[in-house]
C-alpha positions as CSV (number, residue, x, y, z in Angstrom):
1,M,-37.0,-19.8,4.0
2,M,-37.8,-23.5,2.6
3,E,-40.1,-21.7,-0.1
4,N,-37.1,-19.5,-1.2
5,R,-35.1,-22.7,-1.4
6,E,-37.8,-24.5,-3.6
7,D,-37.9,-21.6,-5.6
8,R,-34.2,-21.4,-6.3
9,L,-34.2,-25.4,-7.0
10,L,-36.7,-25.1,-9.4
11,L,-35.3,-21.9,-11.3
12,L,-31.7,-24.2,-11.2
13,Q,-34.0,-27.1,-12.9
14,K,-35.7,-24.7,-15.5
15,K,-32.2,-23.2,-16.3
16,I,-30.2,-26.5,-17.0
17,L,-32.9,-28.1,-19.0
18,E,-33.4,-25.2,-21.4
19,S,-29.4,-25.5,-22.0
20,V,-30.5,-29.3,-22.7
21,A,-33.4,-28.4,-24.9
22,L,-31.4,-25.6,-26.6
23,G,-28.2,-28.0,-27.3
24,G,-26.1,-26.2,-25.0
25,D,-22.6,-27.4,-24.7
26,F,-22.5,-30.7,-22.9
27,Q,-19.3,-30.0,-20.7
28,E,-20.7,-26.6,-20.0
29,T,-24.2,-27.8,-18.9
30,L,-22.9,-30.4,-16.6
31,D,-20.6,-27.7,-15.0
32,E,-23.2,-25.4,-14.5
33,L,-25.3,-27.7,-12.7
34,C,-22.2,-28.5,-10.7
35,V,-21.9,-24.6,-10.0
36,A,-25.3,-23.9,-9.4
37,S,-25.7,-26.9,-6.9
38,E,-22.7,-25.5,-4.9
39,L,-24.5,-22.0,-4.7
40,L,-27.4,-23.8,-2.8
41,V,-24.9,-25.5,-0.5
42,P,-22.5,-23.2,1.3
43,D,-19.0,-24.5,2.0
44,S,-19.2,-27.7,-0.6
45,V,-18.0,-28.6,-4.0
46,C,-20.1,-30.9,-6.6
47,S,-18.7,-33.3,-9.2
48,V,-20.0,-35.8,-11.7
49,M,-18.7,-39.5,-12.0
50,V,-19.4,-41.5,-14.8
51,F,-18.4,-45.5,-15.7
52,D,-15.5,-45.7,-18.1
53,E,-16.0,-47.9,-21.0
54,S,-15.5,-51.3,-19.2
55,R,-17.9,-49.9,-16.8
56,Q,-15.4,-51.3,-14.1
57,Y,-14.4,-48.0,-13.3
58,L,-15.8,-44.5,-12.4
59,D,-13.9,-41.1,-13.5
60,V,-14.7,-37.4,-12.8
61,I,-16.6,-36.0,-16.0
62,S,-17.5,-32.5,-14.0
63,A,-15.9,-30.9,-11.2
64,P,-15.0,-27.0,-11.9
65,N,-14.1,-26.1,-8.4
66,V,-12.3,-29.2,-7.5
67,P,-8.7,-28.9,-8.0
68,D,-6.9,-31.4,-10.5
69,V,-4.9,-33.1,-8.2
70,I,-8.2,-34.5,-6.5
71,I,-9.6,-35.5,-9.6
72,D,-6.6,-37.2,-10.3
73,R,-6.8,-39.4,-7.0
74,L,-10.5,-40.1,-7.7
75,N,-10.1,-41.2,-11.2
76,G,-10.2,-45.2,-11.4
77,T,-12.8,-45.6,-8.4
78,V,-13.8,-48.8,-8.1
79,P,-17.7,-49.7,-7.0
80,G,-17.5,-50.9,-3.6
81,D,-18.4,-51.0,0.0
82,S,-15.3,-49.0,1.4
83,T,-14.4,-46.7,-1.2
84,G,-16.4,-43.6,-0.9
85,S,-19.7,-42.5,-1.1
86,C,-19.9,-42.4,-4.7
87,A,-18.5,-46.1,-5.0
88,V,-21.2,-47.2,-2.7
89,A,-24.1,-45.4,-4.4
90,V,-23.0,-46.7,-7.8
91,S,-22.3,-50.4,-6.3
92,H,-25.9,-50.2,-4.4
93,N,-27.9,-48.0,-7.0
94,A,-29.4,-45.9,-4.1
95,P,-28.5,-42.4,-2.8
96,V,-25.6,-42.4,0.4
97,Y,-25.4,-39.9,2.9
98,V,-22.2,-39.8,4.7
99,S,-22.0,-37.2,7.5
100,N,-18.5,-37.8,8.9
101,T,-16.1,-39.4,5.9
102,F,-13.5,-40.1,9.4
103,E,-16.0,-42.1,11.2
104,D,-18.2,-43.7,8.6
105,G,-17.0,-47.4,7.3
106,R,-18.3,-46.2,3.8
107,W,-14.9,-44.2,3.5
108,S,-12.6,-46.5,5.2
109,D,-10.6,-47.2,2.3
110,S,-10.8,-43.8,1.1
111,R,-9.7,-41.6,4.5
112,G,-6.6,-40.7,3.2
113,L,-8.1,-38.6,0.4
114,A,-10.8,-37.2,2.9
115,R,-8.0,-36.3,5.2
116,D,-5.6,-34.8,2.4
117,F,-8.6,-32.7,1.2
118,S,-10.8,-31.9,4.4
119,I,-13.7,-33.6,2.8
120,L,-15.4,-33.9,6.1
121,A,-19.0,-35.2,4.7
122,C,-20.0,-36.6,1.2
123,W,-23.3,-37.3,-0.1
124,S,-23.6,-39.0,-3.4
125,H,-26.8,-40.3,-5.6
126,P,-26.3,-42.4,-8.7
127,V,-27.0,-41.0,-12.0
128,R,-29.6,-43.2,-14.3
129,N,-30.4,-42.9,-17.7
130,T,-33.9,-43.4,-19.3
131,T,-33.8,-47.4,-19.1
132,G,-33.0,-47.1,-15.3
133,E,-29.5,-48.4,-15.6
134,V,-26.7,-46.7,-13.4
135,V,-24.2,-44.7,-15.4
136,G,-22.1,-42.7,-12.8
137,S,-23.0,-40.7,-9.7
138,F,-23.8,-37.0,-8.6
139,A,-21.9,-36.0,-5.2
140,I,-21.9,-33.4,-2.9
141,S,-18.7,-32.8,-1.3
142,S,-18.5,-30.6,2.3
143,F,-16.1,-29.2,4.0
144,E,-17.7,-29.4,7.4
145,V,-19.2,-32.7,9.2
146,R,-23.1,-32.4,8.8
147,E,-26.3,-34.7,8.2
148,P,-28.2,-33.2,4.8
149,T,-31.2,-31.5,5.1
150,Y,-34.6,-32.4,3.3
151,F,-33.9,-29.6,0.9
152,Q,-30.3,-30.9,0.1
153,K,-31.3,-34.5,-0.1
154,Q,-33.8,-33.0,-2.8
155,L,-31.3,-30.9,-4.2
156,L,-29.1,-34.2,-4.8
157,T,-31.6,-36.4,-6.0
158,E,-32.9,-33.5,-8.9
159,S,-29.2,-32.8,-9.8
160,A,-28.8,-36.4,-10.2
161,N,-31.7,-36.7,-12.4
162,I,-30.5,-33.4,-14.5
163,A,-27.2,-35.4,-14.6
164,G,-28.8,-38.2,-16.4
165,I,-30.7,-36.2,-19.1
166,I,-27.7,-34.5,-19.9
167,L,-25.5,-37.7,-20.0
168,E,-28.3,-39.1,-22.3
169,R,-28.4,-36.4,-24.6
170,H,-24.8,-36.0,-25.4
171,K,-24.7,-40.3,-25.7
172,R,-27.4,-39.6,-28.3
173,E,-25.4,-36.7,-30.2
174,M,-22.5,-38.8,-29.9
175,D,-24.3,-42.0,-31.8
176,L,-25.8,-39.6,-34.1
177,W,-22.1,-37.9,-34.9
178,G,-21.2,-41.5,-35.3
179,K,-23.2,-42.5,-37.8
180,A,-22.7,-39.3,-39.8
181,H,-19.0,-39.6,-39.7
182,Q,-18.0,-42.8,-38.8
183,D,-17.5,-46.1,-41.4
184,K,-20.0,-48.6,-40.3
185,L,-17.9,-51.9,-41.4
186,T,-14.4,-50.7,-39.9
187,G,-15.3,-48.4,-37.4
188,L,-13.0,-45.9,-38.8
189,C,-13.7,-42.3,-39.8
190,N,-15.7,-41.8,-43.3
191,R,-14.8,-39.8,-46.1
192,L,-17.0,-36.8,-44.8
193,M,-15.0,-37.2,-41.5
194,F,-11.4,-37.5,-43.1
195,D,-12.1,-34.3,-45.3
196,M,-13.2,-32.4,-42.4
197,T,-10.4,-33.2,-40.5
198,L,-8.2,-32.6,-43.3
199,D,-9.4,-29.2,-43.9
200,H,-9.0,-27.9,-40.4
201,A,-5.3,-29.3,-40.2
202,I,-4.6,-27.5,-43.2
203,A,-6.0,-24.4,-41.8
204,N,-3.9,-25.0,-38.6
205,A,-1.0,-25.9,-40.4
206,K,-1.0,-22.6,-42.6
207,R,-1.1,-20.5,-39.4
208,Q,1.9,-22.6,-37.6
209,Q,3.4,-23.0,-41.0
210,A,3.9,-26.4,-40.1
211,Q,4.1,-29.2,-42.5
212,L,1.4,-32.3,-43.1
213,A,1.5,-35.5,-45.3
214,V,-1.5,-37.4,-46.7
215,L,-1.2,-41.1,-47.7
216,F,-3.5,-42.9,-49.8
217,I,-3.7,-46.7,-49.3
218,D,-5.1,-48.7,-51.9
219,L,-5.2,-52.6,-51.6
220,D,-3.7,-54.6,-54.3
221,N,-5.9,-57.2,-55.9
222,F,-8.5,-57.0,-53.2
223,K,-11.0,-57.6,-55.9
224,V,-9.8,-61.0,-56.6
225,I,-10.7,-61.8,-53.2
226,N,-14.4,-60.4,-53.5
227,D,-14.5,-62.5,-56.7
228,A,-13.1,-65.6,-55.4
229,H,-14.7,-65.6,-51.9
230,G,-17.3,-63.1,-51.9
231,H,-18.2,-60.1,-50.3
232,K,-18.4,-61.6,-46.8
233,V,-15.0,-62.8,-46.6
234,G,-14.0,-59.4,-48.5
235,D,-15.7,-57.1,-45.4
236,A,-13.7,-59.6,-43.1
237,V,-10.3,-58.6,-44.5
238,L,-11.1,-55.2,-45.0
239,Q,-11.6,-55.0,-41.1
240,E,-8.7,-56.7,-40.4
241,I,-6.4,-54.7,-42.4
242,A,-8.5,-51.5,-40.8
243,Q,-7.1,-52.7,-37.1
244,R,-3.5,-53.2,-38.6
245,L,-3.4,-49.6,-40.2
246,S,-4.6,-48.4,-36.9
247,R,-1.4,-49.9,-35.2
248,C,0.6,-48.0,-38.0
249,Q,-0.8,-44.5,-36.8
250,R,0.6,-42.1,-34.4
251,G,-1.7,-40.7,-31.5
252,S,-2.0,-37.6,-33.4
253,D,-2.9,-39.4,-37.1
254,T,-6.2,-39.6,-38.6
255,L,-7.2,-42.8,-40.3
256,A,-10.0,-43.4,-42.6
257,R,-11.8,-45.7,-44.8
258,Y,-12.1,-43.7,-47.7
259,G,-14.5,-46.0,-49.6
260,G,-14.0,-49.7,-51.0
261,D,-10.6,-50.9,-50.2
262,E,-9.2,-47.5,-50.2
263,F,-7.6,-45.9,-47.0
264,T,-6.5,-42.2,-46.2
265,L,-4.2,-41.6,-43.3
266,L,-3.4,-37.9,-42.4
267,L,0.2,-37.3,-40.7
268,E,0.4,-33.8,-38.8
269,N,3.2,-31.9,-37.6
270,I,5.7,-33.5,-40.0
271,N,9.3,-32.5,-38.9
272,E,11.1,-34.8,-41.2
273,L,10.6,-37.0,-44.3
274,N,11.6,-40.1,-42.3
275,S,8.9,-40.0,-40.0
276,V,6.6,-40.3,-43.0
277,T,8.7,-43.0,-44.3
278,Q,8.8,-45.0,-41.3
279,V,4.9,-44.8,-41.4
280,A,4.5,-45.7,-44.9
281,Q,6.9,-48.9,-44.5
282,R,4.7,-50.2,-41.6
283,I,1.7,-50.0,-43.4
284,L,3.1,-52.2,-46.1
285,D,4.6,-54.7,-43.7
286,E,1.5,-54.7,-41.8
287,C,-1.0,-55.2,-45.2
288,V,1.6,-58.0,-46.4
289,I,0.9,-60.7,-43.6
290,P,-1.8,-62.8,-44.8
291,V,-5.4,-62.6,-43.4
292,V,-7.0,-65.8,-42.0
293,T,-10.7,-65.4,-42.2
294,D,-12.9,-69.0,-41.4
295,G,-9.8,-71.0,-41.7
296,R,-9.1,-69.3,-45.2
297,S,-5.8,-67.5,-46.0
298,S,-6.1,-64.3,-48.1
299,T,-2.9,-62.4,-49.3
300,V,-3.2,-59.0,-50.0
301,S,-0.5,-56.3,-50.3
302,A,-1.0,-52.4,-50.3
303,S,0.0,-49.3,-53.0
304,V,0.7,-46.0,-50.8
305,G,0.7,-42.8,-52.4
306,I,1.9,-39.5,-50.3
307,S,1.5,-35.7,-50.9
308,L,3.4,-33.0,-48.7
309,F,1.8,-29.7,-47.3
310,P,2.6,-27.2,-48.3
311,N,5.3,-28.7,-50.9
312,D,2.9,-30.3,-53.2
313,A,-0.4,-28.6,-52.6
314,L,-2.1,-26.3,-50.5
315,E,-5.7,-27.3,-50.7
316,L,-7.7,-30.3,-49.6
317,R,-8.6,-31.5,-53.0
318,E,-5.4,-31.0,-54.6
319,L,-3.5,-33.0,-51.6
320,L,-5.7,-35.7,-51.9
321,S,-5.5,-35.9,-55.7
322,F,-1.9,-35.9,-55.9
323,A,-1.7,-38.5,-53.1
324,D,-4.1,-40.6,-55.4
325,R,-1.8,-40.1,-58.3
326,A,1.6,-41.3,-56.4
327,M,-0.7,-44.3,-55.3
328,Y,-1.3,-45.1,-58.7
329,K,2.1,-44.5,-59.6
330,A,3.2,-47.0,-56.9
331,K,1.0,-49.6,-58.5
332,S,2.7,-49.4,-62.0
333,K,5.9,-49.5,-60.4
334,G,4.9,-53.3,-59.2
335,R,2.7,-52.7,-56.3
336,N,3.3,-53.4,-52.4
337,G,5.4,-50.1,-52.5
338,Y,4.8,-46.2,-51.4
339,Y,5.5,-43.4,-53.6
340,F,5.6,-39.9,-53.3
341,Y,4.0,-37.3,-55.7
342,E,7.5,-35.4,-56.4
343,E,9.3,-38.3,-58.2
344,G,12.7,-36.8,-57.2
345,L,11.9,-37.3,-53.7
346,T,10.7,-40.5,-54.1
347,R,13.9,-41.5,-56.0
348,V,15.8,-39.8,-52.9
349,V,13.5,-41.7,-50.4
350,E,14.6,-45.2,-52.5
351,A,18.2,-44.3,-52.0
352,K,18.1,-44.0,-48.9
353,K,15.9,-47.3,-48.2
354,R,18.7,-49.1,-50.3
355,L,21.7,-47.8,-48.0
356,G,20.1,-48.6,-44.9
357,I,19.6,-52.1,-46.1
358,E,23.2,-51.9,-47.3
359,L,24.4,-50.7,-43.7
360,R,22.9,-53.7,-42.1
361,S,25.0,-55.9,-44.0
362,A,28.1,-54.1,-44.2
363,L,29.4,-54.8,-40.7
364,D,28.8,-58.7,-41.6
365,K,30.7,-58.1,-44.9
366,D,33.6,-56.3,-43.3
367,E,33.1,-53.4,-45.6
368,F,34.1,-50.6,-42.7
369,V,37.3,-49.5,-42.4
370,L,39.3,-47.2,-39.9
371,F,41.5,-44.2,-41.0
372,Y,43.8,-42.5,-38.7
373,Q,44.5,-38.5,-38.7
374,P,47.3,-37.6,-37.0
375,L,47.8,-34.9,-34.3
376,F,50.7,-32.5,-34.5
377,K,52.6,-29.9,-32.0
378,T,52.8,-26.2,-32.9
379,D,56.7,-26.7,-34.3
380,G,55.4,-29.3,-37.1
381,S,56.5,-32.4,-35.3
382,M,54.1,-35.2,-34.4
383,L,52.4,-35.9,-31.4
384,H,52.0,-39.7,-32.1
385,T,48.4,-39.6,-31.1
386,F,46.2,-40.3,-34.1
387,E,42.3,-40.0,-34.1
388,A,40.2,-43.0,-35.2
389,L,37.8,-42.0,-38.2
390,I,35.1,-44.6,-39.8
391,R,34.8,-44.6,-43.6
392,W,32.7,-47.2,-45.5
393,R,34.1,-49.2,-48.7
394,H,31.0,-49.3,-50.3
395,P,31.0,-51.9,-53.2
396,T,29.7,-49.8,-55.6
397,R,30.2,-46.2,-54.4
398,G,33.4,-46.4,-53.4
399,L,35.2,-44.9,-50.1
400,L,32.4,-43.0,-48.0
401,T,33.0,-40.7,-45.1
402,A,31.2,-40.5,-42.1
403,S,28.9,-37.6,-43.2
404,D,27.7,-39.9,-45.8
405,F,25.9,-42.4,-44.0
406,L,26.3,-41.8,-39.8
407,P,22.8,-40.5,-40.4
408,M,21.3,-43.4,-41.8
409,V,23.2,-45.5,-39.3
410,E,21.2,-43.5,-36.6
411,E,17.9,-43.7,-38.2
412,E,18.6,-47.6,-38.3
413,G,19.7,-47.8,-35.0
414,L,23.2,-49.2,-35.3
415,M,25.1,-46.6,-33.6
416,D,26.0,-48.7,-30.9
417,E,26.9,-51.6,-32.7
418,L,29.3,-49.6,-34.9
419,G,30.6,-47.7,-32.1
420,V,31.6,-51.2,-30.4
421,W,33.3,-51.9,-33.5
422,I,35.3,-48.9,-34.1
423,L,36.4,-49.1,-30.3
424,H,37.2,-52.6,-30.7
425,T,38.9,-52.0,-34.2
426,A,41.0,-49.2,-32.8
427,C,42.3,-50.9,-29.7
428,A,43.3,-53.8,-31.8
429,Q,45.6,-51.5,-34.1
430,A,46.8,-49.7,-31.8
431,K,48.3,-52.8,-30.0
432,A,49.5,-54.0,-33.0
433,W,51.4,-50.9,-33.7
434,L,52.9,-51.0,-30.4
435,D,54.1,-54.9,-30.7
436,A,55.6,-54.0,-34.2
437,G,57.7,-51.5,-32.1
438,F,56.3,-48.0,-33.5
439,L,56.0,-45.1,-31.3
440,L,52.4,-44.4,-30.2
441,N,51.2,-42.2,-27.7
442,K,47.4,-42.8,-27.9
443,V,44.7,-43.4,-30.3
444,A,41.7,-41.3,-30.1
445,I,38.1,-42.5,-30.4
446,N,34.9,-40.4,-30.5
447,I,32.1,-42.0,-28.0
448,S,29.6,-39.5,-28.7
449,L,28.2,-42.4,-31.2
450,F,27.2,-44.2,-28.1
451,S,23.5,-44.4,-27.0
452,G,24.0,-45.9,-23.4
453,L,27.0,-43.7,-22.3
454,N,26.4,-44.8,-18.5
455,D,27.6,-48.0,-19.5
456,I,30.9,-46.6,-21.1
457,Y,33.0,-47.9,-18.3
458,D,32.2,-51.8,-19.1
459,I,32.1,-51.3,-22.9
460,V,35.6,-49.5,-22.6
461,G,36.9,-51.9,-20.3
462,R,35.8,-55.1,-22.9
463,A,37.6,-53.4,-25.3
464,L,41.1,-52.7,-23.6
465,K,40.9,-56.5,-22.2
466,E,40.1,-58.2,-25.4
467,A,42.7,-56.4,-27.3
468,K,45.5,-56.4,-24.5
469,L,45.9,-52.9,-24.8
470,S,47.0,-50.7,-21.9
471,A,44.4,-47.9,-20.9
472,V,47.2,-45.3,-21.5
473,H,47.3,-45.6,-24.9
474,L,43.4,-44.6,-25.3
475,E,41.6,-41.5,-25.6
476,L,38.1,-40.8,-25.8
477,D,36.8,-37.9,-27.3
478,I,33.3,-36.7,-25.9
479,A,30.8,-34.0,-27.4
480,E,30.8,-30.9,-24.8
481,C,27.0,-31.2,-25.4
482,L,26.6,-34.6,-23.8
483,L,28.1,-33.2,-20.2
484,V,25.3,-30.4,-19.8
485,G,22.3,-31.0,-17.8
486,D,22.2,-34.0,-16.0
487,S,25.4,-35.9,-16.5
488,A,26.5,-36.9,-13.5
489,E,26.3,-40.7,-13.9
490,L,28.4,-40.1,-17.2
491,V,30.8,-38.1,-15.5
492,N,31.2,-40.6,-13.1
493,Q,32.2,-43.5,-15.7
494,L,34.6,-41.0,-17.3
495,E,36.1,-40.4,-13.7
496,K,36.8,-44.4,-13.3
497,L,38.1,-44.8,-17.0
498,R,40.7,-41.8,-16.1
499,A,41.8,-43.7,-13.0
500,L,42.9,-46.4,-15.2
501,G,45.0,-44.1,-17.1
502,V,42.3,-43.7,-20.3
503,G,42.7,-40.0,-21.6
504,V,39.4,-37.9,-21.6
505,A,38.8,-35.0,-24.6
506,L,36.3,-32.6,-24.3
507,D,35.4,-32.1,-28.1
508,N,33.7,-29.7,-29.9
509,F,34.1,-27.3,-27.0
510,G,32.9,-23.7,-27.2
511,A,29.9,-24.8,-28.9
512,G,27.9,-27.0,-25.8
513,G,27.5,-24.3,-23.1
514,V,30.1,-25.9,-20.5
515,S,30.6,-22.9,-17.8
516,L,34.1,-22.6,-16.5
517,S,32.7,-23.7,-12.9
518,L,31.5,-26.8,-14.5
519,L,34.4,-27.3,-16.6
520,N,36.7,-27.3,-13.5
521,H,34.7,-30.5,-12.1
522,L,34.9,-32.5,-15.2
523,P,37.6,-35.3,-16.0
524,V,39.0,-34.0,-18.6
525,D,42.5,-33.9,-19.9
526,V,42.6,-31.7,-23.2
527,L,40.1,-29.6,-25.1
528,K,39.3,-30.1,-28.5
529,M,38.2,-26.6,-29.9
530,D,35.0,-26.6,-32.1
531,R,35.8,-26.7,-35.8
532,D,33.6,-23.9,-36.6
533,F,35.9,-21.4,-34.9
534,V,38.7,-22.3,-37.1
535,G,36.7,-22.4,-40.3
536,N,35.4,-18.9,-39.3
537,L,39.3,-17.9,-39.8
538,T,39.6,-16.5,-43.2
539,A,41.5,-13.8,-44.9
540,G,38.5,-11.4,-44.7
541,N,38.2,-12.5,-41.1
542,D,40.5,-13.3,-39.0
543,D,39.5,-11.9,-35.8
544,P,40.9,-14.5,-32.9
545,R,38.9,-13.2,-30.0
546,L,36.7,-16.0,-29.5
547,I,39.8,-18.1,-30.0
548,K,41.6,-16.0,-27.2
549,V,38.5,-16.7,-24.9
550,I,38.7,-20.4,-25.3
551,V,42.5,-20.6,-24.8
552,A,42.2,-18.5,-21.5
553,M,39.5,-20.5,-20.0
554,A,42.1,-23.8,-20.8
555,S,45.0,-21.9,-19.7
556,S,43.2,-21.2,-16.2
557,L,42.6,-24.8,-15.7
558,G,45.9,-25.9,-16.7
559,L,44.4,-28.0,-19.7
560,P,45.8,-28.1,-23.5
561,V,44.1,-26.9,-26.4
562,L,43.7,-29.0,-30.0
563,A,42.4,-27.4,-32.7
564,K,41.1,-29.1,-35.6
565,K,39.9,-29.0,-39.4
566,I,43.2,-26.4,-40.3
567,E,43.4,-26.2,-43.6
568,T,45.6,-22.9,-44.5
569,D,48.5,-21.4,-43.1
570,L,46.4,-18.6,-42.0
571,Q,44.4,-20.6,-39.7
572,R,47.9,-22.1,-38.4
573,D,49.5,-19.0,-37.8
574,V,46.7,-17.3,-35.8
575,L,46.1,-20.6,-33.7
576,I,49.7,-21.0,-32.6
577,R,50.3,-17.0,-32.3
578,E,46.9,-17.4,-29.9
579,G,48.6,-20.1,-27.7
580,C,46.9,-23.3,-29.1
581,D,48.9,-26.5,-27.8
582,F,48.1,-29.0,-30.6
583,L,47.1,-28.9,-34.1
584,Q,44.9,-31.2,-36.5
585,G,44.0,-30.9,-40.3
586,Y,44.1,-31.5,-44.0
587,L,46.9,-28.4,-44.0
588,F,49.4,-31.2,-41.6
589,S,47.8,-34.8,-43.1
590,A,44.4,-35.9,-44.3
591,P,43.2,-39.2,-42.5
592,L,45.4,-41.8,-43.5
593,A,44.9,-46.0,-43.9
594,V,46.7,-48.2,-41.9
595,S,49.6,-48.8,-44.3
596,D,50.1,-45.4,-44.9
597,I,50.4,-44.5,-41.2
598,E,52.9,-47.1,-40.6
599,N,55.1,-45.6,-43.5
600,L,54.6,-42.3,-41.9
601,L,55.9,-43.5,-38.5
602,Q,58.9,-45.4,-40.4
603,R,60.1,-42.2,-41.7
604,R,59.5,-40.3,-38.5
């Protein structure tokens, strides 16, 4: 029996070492080693752990038959005297044989792990490199209490030795790979590696019909630094810029030093142009910060050219060439900027960039204004409720509607600030109308702008208190989609506001997926039909079946229905016939300035 086991051990060594010699896959070879060792020790599992880069923690690198939940618990093991066999083996650079994990003190801090996964015995051997340095451990964990036999100790030792050979070979391969594909000065990918990655990314993008962007980055006036201060300072500047550029990239991006003072960045899975421009702007912002080397400050900036797949080109060389051309265009425009290969796209981006800058000062300059659109009853009389709608009196472009600038407001992170302004301004205006003796039911405000809706009770409360406005004169419109899913806290906030007297309207109803059972429990006073249902009513298509369903749902809950965006007599007539309670749209009145609303109220 002993000879048979020794023969099997020799055969194991031969098979694994052949795989190492022939350049087998690193992970597969380690996994084969674990599996083969498990076959020689019934009722056991094997694992290989290695140091992380800091050499402070051990992580599992191979354990093909160990559940992921155990691996997660093992990762981050700190070498020591009481955290398990592997920790002790690595700490003392000696094999450890624990026959009973529930009684051995070397498992006192990991007894919960042993109990949870029935690890009753564990034998571990340090894994060493060719210089004798400990790099990890090889372990055989048993599901029964037992002492290792002579053969099992021999197996453990030989498996650890083979694991050391596998890890050493992998390290050499990685070192060689790094030398061939890594820029020596900055540690980034080199040109060869970037081209390989880009070629692979293009193939993936073609299969998945995805978009990607290539950014060509050239430092402005870098030659001046080299000429004035020497190549040593120039190299230090490049190293610092490389670190800064690394901070600009996303986790899935590839950054390379393409040569000299040129860098390239690959952005994969681009969903919108804004994600590209944000990265480009971060690059400009990072590069323009002075670089201090040996007490000397060097000022550089960057010019960035951008090409897009598949918009501009479908092949690697064209994408790089077009990004390079766009980069020179950015230089010709004054440097320290980015430019798209398609000039029209650049103009659109520059216009959005200017708009974003103007938006940030528009609130301070009092350029925003509220218009108010009246709501009407089906007999044509006014309901004396007015929906507040934001407008921007742009200094050069005139009066802009919300659709012209709200997407940019969101991109600039100004939604909450603008939403608070709308709320406070509308409440103040409602109070002014009431004080002037005008008949006012409610002013309606869409609160779907806010990102922090779970604080809406406090936000609205402050606005009402500041304006000294009774809550009964305020209505909050909230999009139906925001009340689907995990919205318990938001519903609670709205219930508290209704208790004060604030009205709540469910906006865009019919498009957000709120069921009848859920609707029955929502704190809602009125349903505002999604405007697309009204827009679909035309002379060639006046089928009211969807409107019938919405009205029927509302009627079953005793809720009135408001139809918006009514522009034709046909739409009005169908909506009235099907039982809508309130109407709003240009057929009755456009959104009006404050003075026009006051004239309308005086006439009424």
